[in-house]
C-alpha positions in Angstrom: 9.5 -37.4 -28.4 5.8 -36.3 -28.1 5.2 -37.5 -24.7 8.7 -35.9 -23.4 7.5 -32.5 -25.0 3.9 -32.8 -23.0 5.7 -34.0 -19.8 8.2 -30.7 -19.7 5.5 -28.4 -20.7 3.2 -29.8 -17.8 5.7 -29.4 -15.4 6.9 -25.7 -16.4 3.2 -24.9 -16.0 3.4 -26.4 -12.6 6.6 -25.0 -11.3 5.2 -21.7 -13.3 1.6 -21.9 -11.4 3.7 -22.4 -7.9 6.2 -19.5 -8.2 3.1 -17.3 -9.3 1.1 -18.8 -6.1 4.4 -18.0 -3.6 5.2 -14.6 -4.7 0.9 -13.8 -4.3 1.5 -15.2 -1.3 4.2 -13.4 0.4 2.7 -10.4 -0.9 -0.3 -10.5 1.0 1.4 -11.8 4.1 3.6 -8.6 4.4 0.8 -6.3 3.7 -1.3 -8.3 6.4 1.6 -7.9 8.6 1.8 -3.9 7.8 -1.9 -3.6 8.4 -1.6 -5.3 11.4 1.2 -3.8 12.9 -0.2 0.1 12.1 -3.3 -1.3 14.0 -1.8 -2.7 16.9 1.7 -1.2 17.5 2.9 2.0 19.3 4.8 4.5 16.5 7.9 5.0 17.2 7.2 8.9 16.2 4.5 11.1 15.6 4.4 13.8 13.2 1.2 15.9 13.0 -1.2 13.5 10.9 1.4 11.2 10.4 2.8 8.4 12.6 6.2 6.5 11.8 6.5 2.9 13.0 9.5 0.0 12.7 9.0 -3.5 13.0 11.6 -6.3 13.4 15.5 -6.3 13.5 18.2 -7.1 11.0 17.4 -8.2 7.7 13.1 -8.5 8.8 13.7 -4.7 10.1 10.6 -2.6 7.9 10.0 1.0 8.8 6.6 2.9 7.1 4.9 5.8 7.7 0.8 6.0 7.8 -1.9 8.0 8.3 -5.8 7.6 8.4 -8.3 9.9 6.7 -9.4 13.0 7.9 -13.0 12.7 5.8 -14.5 9.7 4.1 -17.0 10.9 1.2 -19.0 8.4 -0.5 -22.6 6.6 -0.6 -22.0 3.5 1.4 -22.4 1.9 4.8 -19.6 3.1 7.0 -19.9 -0.6 9.3 -19.6 -2.2 6.1 -15.7 -0.7 5.8 -12.8 -1.3 7.7 -10.3 1.6 9.1 -8.2 2.8 5.8 -4.8 3.9 5.8 -2.4 5.0 3.5 1.3 3.6 4.0 4.9 4.3 3.0 7.3 1.4 3.4 10.6 1.0 4.0 11.4 -3.0 3.6 15.2 -3.9 3.5 16.7 -2.8 0.0 13.2 -1.7 -1.3 12.3 2.2 -0.7 9.4 4.0 -1.1 6.6 1.3 -1.1 3.6 3.1 -1.3 -0.1 1.8 -1.0 -3.5 1.8 0.4 -5.9 -0.8 2.6 -9.4 0.6 1.8 -11.2 -1.3 4.5 -12.8 -3.3 1.4 -12.3 -5.1 -1.4 -11.6 -3.1 -4.9 -13.7 -3.8 -7.6 -11.6 -6.3 -10.1 -9.6 -4.7 -13.2 -10.4 -0.9 -11.3 -7.5 1.6 -10.7 -7.4 3.7 -7.3 -6.6 7.2 -8.1 -4.2 9.8 -6.3 -4.7 13.0 -5.8 -2.2 14.9 -4.4 -3.2 18.7 -4.7 -4.5 18.7 -8.1 -1.9 15.7 -9.4 -3.4 12.7 -9.9 -1.5 9.2 -10.0 -3.0 6.1 -10.5 -2.4 2.7 -8.0 -2.6 -0.8 -9.3 -5.4 -3.3 -6.8 -4.6 -6.3 -5.1 -7.7 -7.2 -3.1 -8.0 -4.5 -0.1 -4.9 -3.0 -1.2 -3.6 -0.4 -3.8 0.1 -0.1 -4.6 2.2 3.1 -6.3 3.1 1.8 -9.8 7.5 1.6 -9.9 8.0 4.0 -12.2 5.2 7.1 -10.6 6.2 6.5 -6.8 9.1 8.9 -6.6 6.6 11.2 -8.5 4.0 10.5 -5.7 6.4 11.3 -3.0 7.8 14.3 -4.3 4.2 15.5 -4.8 3.2 14.4 -0.9 5.9 16.1 0.3 5.4 19.3 -1.0 1.7 19.0 -1.0 -1.3 19.9 1.5 -4.1 17.0 0.7 -4.1 14.2 -0.8 -7.5 12.3 -1.9 -7.6 8.6 -2.6 -10.6 7.2 -5.1 -11.3 3.7 -5.3 -14.3 1.6 -6.0 -14.9 -1.5 -4.3 -16.8 -4.7 -5.2 -20.2 -3.7 -4.3 -19.7 -0.9 -6.7 -19.8 2.2 -4.4 -17.0 4.7 -5.4 -15.6 6.0 -1.9 -13.1 8.9 -1.4 -11.0 8.9 1.1 -9.0 12.6 2.2 -6.1 12.8 4.1 -3.9 15.7 5.4 -0.2 15.9 4.4 0.2 17.9 7.6 3.7 15.7 9.2 4.2 13.5 6.0 8.0 15.3 5.4 9.0 14.8 9.2 7.5 11.5 9.3 9.0 10.6 5.8 12.6 11.6 7.2 12.3 9.8 10.2 11.8 6.3 8.7 15.0 7.3 6.5 16.9 7.3 9.4 15.5 4.4 11.0 15.9 2.3 8.2 18.9 3.8 6.6 19.5 2.2 3.1 
């Protein structure tokens, strides 16, 4: 009896670990594909400081908007940092996946601050990406539609604070473009 209970828990632990590993890998692959697409593809349309992109077809179709910062602040070597971007993605039934790619790895257990014209939201980190919490994303998108400036603040694994300032000029038009390109 003890042996079979022990075997059951060992098998369950392995199954849970395998599921978690697969989920994490799928998320990382999807994130990497968006980052690669933004740097290697031509936008479907450009709206002032924001671009709308479309990739794939059918069930693999995804649409996203992206922008690069107008200014970078912080005491760090710019040569040690890749291009940073903000993304808002529609992927299948999933809508409004809001993230930022920092161009460096975030400090473990830190949070990224997204400030839209004085309204601050916290994003959770996953390596070099930060993601909006699901219960905040609609409020953030609404603020970005109405806003003028987005300030993204993060801390690298080296302890360097970075402050990236984005223009929100064209955000609403780009957002409307991907809503048409990838309808629900």
